[in-house]
C-alpha positions in Angstrom: -22.1 25.2 -40.5 -25.3 24.2 -39.6 -27.8 22.9 -42.3 -30.8 25.1 -43.5 -32.8 21.9 -43.5 -32.8 21.7 -40.1 -34.0 25.1 -39.3 -38.2 25.3 -40.2 -38.2 28.5 -42.7 -41.3 30.0 -41.5 -40.4 30.4 -37.6 -38.4 33.3 -36.4 -34.7 32.3 -35.5 -32.3 33.5 -32.3 -28.7 33.0 -32.0 -26.5 33.6 -29.2 -23.2 32.7 -28.3 -19.7 34.6 -27.3 -18.2 36.9 -29.1 -16.2 36.1 -32.4 -17.7 32.7 -32.2 -19.2 33.2 -36.1 -22.7 34.2 -35.1 -23.0 37.0 -37.8 -21.9 34.7 -40.1 -24.6 32.1 -39.0 -27.1 34.8 -39.3 -26.1 35.6 -43.1 -26.2 31.9 -44.1 -29.7 31.8 -43.0 -30.9 34.9 -44.3 -29.4 34.1 -47.8 -30.7 31.0 -47.9 -34.4 31.3 -46.2 -35.2 35.0 -46.3 -35.2 36.9 -43.1 -34.2 40.5 -41.6 -30.8 40.0 -39.3 -31.4 42.1 -36.0 -29.1 43.2 -33.5 -29.2 42.2 -30.2 -26.1 43.3 -29.0 -26.0 45.9 -26.6 -22.9 48.0 -28.1 -23.6 47.5 -31.6 -26.8 49.8 -31.4 -24.1 52.9 -31.2 -23.3 54.7 -34.1 -20.4 55.9 -32.8 -18.7 52.2 -32.7 -18.6 50.7 -36.0 -15.2 48.7 -36.2 -14.6 48.2 -32.9 -18.2 46.4 -32.1 -18.0 44.1 -35.0 -20.7 45.4 -36.5 -21.5 43.8 -40.3 -19.4 45.5 -42.8 -20.9 47.0 -46.2 -20.4 44.1 -48.4 -23.1 41.8 -45.6 -25.4 44.7 -45.4 -25.7 44.4 -49.0 -26.3 40.7 -48.9 -29.4 40.7 -46.1 -31.8 43.5 -44.6 -30.4 44.4 -41.3 -31.9 45.8 -38.6 -30.9 48.2 -35.2 -27.4 48.4 -36.1 -25.8 51.5 -35.3 -29.1 53.6 -34.8 -28.2 55.3 -31.2 -26.4 58.4 -30.9 -23.2 57.6 -28.7 -24.0 59.8 -26.2 -27.6 58.4 -25.8 -28.5 55.8 -22.7 -30.1 52.7 -24.3 -31.5 50.0 -22.2 -33.3 46.5 -23.1 -36.6 48.7 -22.7 -35.5 50.4 -25.5 -34.2 47.8 -27.6 -37.3 45.4 -27.2 -39.7 48.8 -28.1 -37.5 48.8 -31.3 -37.9 45.5 -31.9 -41.6 45.4 -31.6 -42.8 46.5 -34.7 -40.0 44.6 -36.5 -41.6 41.1 -35.4 -44.9 42.1 -37.3 -43.0 43.0 -40.4 -40.5 40.5 -41.6 -39.2 36.9 -39.9 -36.8 38.0 -38.0 -33.3 36.7 -37.5 -32.0 38.0 -34.1 -28.3 37.7 -33.5 -26.0 39.2 -31.0 -23.9 38.2 -27.5 -26.1 40.2 -24.8 -27.8 37.9 -22.6 -30.1 40.2 -21.3 -31.5 40.5 -24.1 -32.4 37.7 -25.2 -33.7 36.3 -21.7 -36.1 39.9 -21.9 -37.7 39.1 -25.2 -38.1 35.5 -24.4 -39.1 35.3 -20.5 -40.6 39.1 -20.5 -39.0 42.2 -19.2 -40.5 44.0 -16.1 -41.7 47.6 -16.5 -39.3 49.0 -14.2 -39.3 52.7 -14.1 -36.8 55.3 -15.6 -33.4 56.0 -13.6 -33.5 59.9 -13.0 -30.5 61.1 -14.1 -29.0 62.8 -10.5 -29.7 58.6 -9.1 -27.5 57.7 -12.7 -24.8 60.3 -11.6 -24.7 59.1 -8.0 -23.9 55.6 -9.3 -21.7 56.5 -11.7 -20.0 58.8 -8.9 -19.6 55.8 -6.4 -18.4 53.2 -9.1 -15.6 55.5 -9.7 -14.7 56.0 -6.6 -15.3 52.9 -4.7 -15.9 50.4 -6.9 -19.4 47.8 -7.7 -18.5 45.7 -4.7 -19.8 49.1 -2.6 -23.1 49.2 -4.4 -23.6 45.2 -4.3 -23.6 45.4 -0.3 -26.3 47.8 -0.5 -28.6 45.2 -2.6 -31.6 42.8 -1.0 -30.1 39.3 -0.8 -32.9 37.6 -3.4 -31.3 40.7 -6.5 -27.9 39.6 -5.4 -28.7 35.8 -5.8 -30.3 36.0 -9.6 -27.8 38.9 -11.0 -24.1 38.3 -12.4 -22.3 40.0 -9.2 -19.2 40.2 -11.6 -20.4 42.2 -13.9 -20.4 46.1 -12.7 -23.2 47.1 -15.1 -25.5 44.8 -13.7 -24.9 45.7 -10.2 -25.5 49.5 -10.9 -28.6 48.6 -12.9 -29.8 46.7 -9.9 -28.6 49.4 -6.9 -30.1 52.4 -9.5 -33.6 50.4 -9.4 -33.6 50.2 -5.6 -32.5 53.7 -5.4 -34.9 55.1 -7.4 -38.2 52.9 -6.5 -37.3 51.8 -2.7 -38.2 47.8 -4.4 -35.1 45.6 -5.1 -34.6 44.4 -8.9 -36.1 40.9 -7.7 -39.1 42.4 -6.7 -39.9 43.7 -9.8 -38.9 41.0 -12.1 -41.5 38.6 -10.3 -44.2 40.9 -11.7 -42.8 40.8 -15.2 -45.4 40.3 -18.3 -45.5 37.8 -20.9 -42.9 37.8 -23.7 -42.9 39.8 -26.7 -41.3 36.3 -28.3 -41.5 33.3 -26.4 -38.8 30.5 -26.7 -41.2 27.6 -27.8 -42.1 30.1 -31.0 -38.5 30.2 -32.2 -35.8 28.2 -33.4 -33.2 29.4 -30.9 -29.5 28.6 -31.7 -26.6 28.8 -29.2 -23.0 28.6 -30.3 -21.0 26.5 -28.2 -17.6 28.1 -28.3 -14.6 26.3 -25.9 -11.6 29.2 -24.5 -8.8 27.3 -26.6 -10.7 27.9 -30.0 -12.1 31.2 -29.4 -8.8 33.0 -27.8 -6.9 33.3 -31.0 -10.2 34.1 -33.4 -10.4 37.2 -30.2 -6.8 37.8 -30.9 -7.0 37.6 -34.7 -10.2 40.0 -34.4 -8.7 42.8 -32.3 -6.1 42.9 -34.9 -8.2 43.1 -37.7 -10.0 45.9 -35.8 -7.2 47.5 -35.6 -6.1 47.6 -39.4 -9.4 48.4 -40.7 -9.3 51.6 -38.5 -10.3 51.2 -35.0 -8.1 53.8 -34.0 -8.6 56.2 -36.3 -12.3 55.4 -34.9 -11.3 56.2 -31.5 -9.5 59.4 -32.2 -13.0 60.5 -33.7 -14.2 59.9 -30.3 -11.5 61.5 -28.3 -12.7 64.7 -27.8 -16.4 63.6 -26.5 -15.5 60.8 -24.3 -17.1 59.9 -21.3 -16.6 56.8 -19.8 -19.8 57.2 -17.8 -21.6 57.0 -21.6 -23.0 53.1 -22.3 -21.1 53.2 -25.3 -18.1 54.0 -23.9 -18.4 50.0 -22.5 -17.9 48.7 -26.2 -14.8 46.4 -25.6 -11.3 47.9 -26.3 -13.1 51.5 -26.6 -11.0 52.5 -23.1 -7.9 50.7 -23.6 -7.3 52.4 -27.0 -8.8 55.9 -25.4 -5.4 55.7 -23.1 -3.0 54.8 -25.9 -3.9 57.8 -27.5 -4.2 60.2 -24.2 -0.5 58.8 -23.9 -1.0 56.2 -21.2 -0.7 53.0 -22.4 1.5 52.1 -25.9 -0.3 50.8 -28.6 0.9 47.2 -27.7 -0.3 47.8 -24.1 -3.4 48.8 -25.4 -3.9 46.0 -27.5 -2.9 43.3 -25.2 -5.3 44.8 -22.5 -8.3 45.1 -24.8 -7.7 41.2 -26.0 -7.7 40.4 -22.1 -10.8 42.4 -21.9 -12.6 40.6 -24.6 -11.4 37.5 -23.4 -13.1 38.0 -19.8 -16.4 39.2 -21.7 -16.7 36.1 -23.4 -16.1 34.2 -19.8 -18.8 36.4 -18.7 -21.0 35.4 -21.7 -20.6 31.8 -21.6 -21.5 31.6 -17.8 -24.8 33.8 -18.3 -25.4 30.9 -21.5 -24.9 28.0 -19.4 -27.3 29.4 -16.3 -29.9 30.6 -18.8 -30.2 29.1 -22.1 -29.9 25.3 -21.4 -33.2 24.8 -22.9 -31.6 26.6 -26.5 -30.5 23.9 -29.0 -26.5 24.3 -28.6 -23.9 24.0 -32.1 -20.7 24.0 -31.9 -19.0 27.1 -33.5 -16.8 26.2 -36.4 
């Protein structure tokens, strides 16, 4: 565990790392020792309809330190990094923030700025969803400009779809918008930025154990509650493990098959996170996960 005397008590703290690497525990350690509000920077923990499956802090941890931006968005709503920055802005003036999560794009937008891109109209979003379902994200990727393609995670369907929607909506590539990015809300130089390094061999058993704990703590019941309104196109439906548990409830997978598929999805997600962190967070202080 990192020592508190290594962290200035008067500066904001950013904590990033792959899923299941212990980010929330570190944030709680800092908040209890130095004060501050733990603020969520995970794109799926914002949704109200997934608590257990997104590993939101349990009630006992919520009682130990102030928390913000967890579960505050309805499950049928859209929510973007721009929404998150708008929700975050007033909190920065009210408290010492300890911002923790695994969504690299949130941290990049926070510390490097976010281009003011117009919202995607529902009709274009529906067109993108339909094409992803019918053709896969590779079809959309082929239509992006070269500069945008060089900047995004081309293996991530969400990022490809977002870039395609921007281009379709505005007639300009995402990279062009990014080149007009305003100043950041919280520059990296003003923060203590910590990145938890976790190797695949160390992380894999933790991912497996955590998913089994989720099942024990009611993840299947949570999926059952989401089944009547299930819509795979909703952002909240991208919670890791949700499609697999829903498939089980629909009779398409056994529970063991759903468990195995969810664990594989989680490992793949952690790999994408590590790739992002290596590429975009070289200036952060790297801390061994333990």
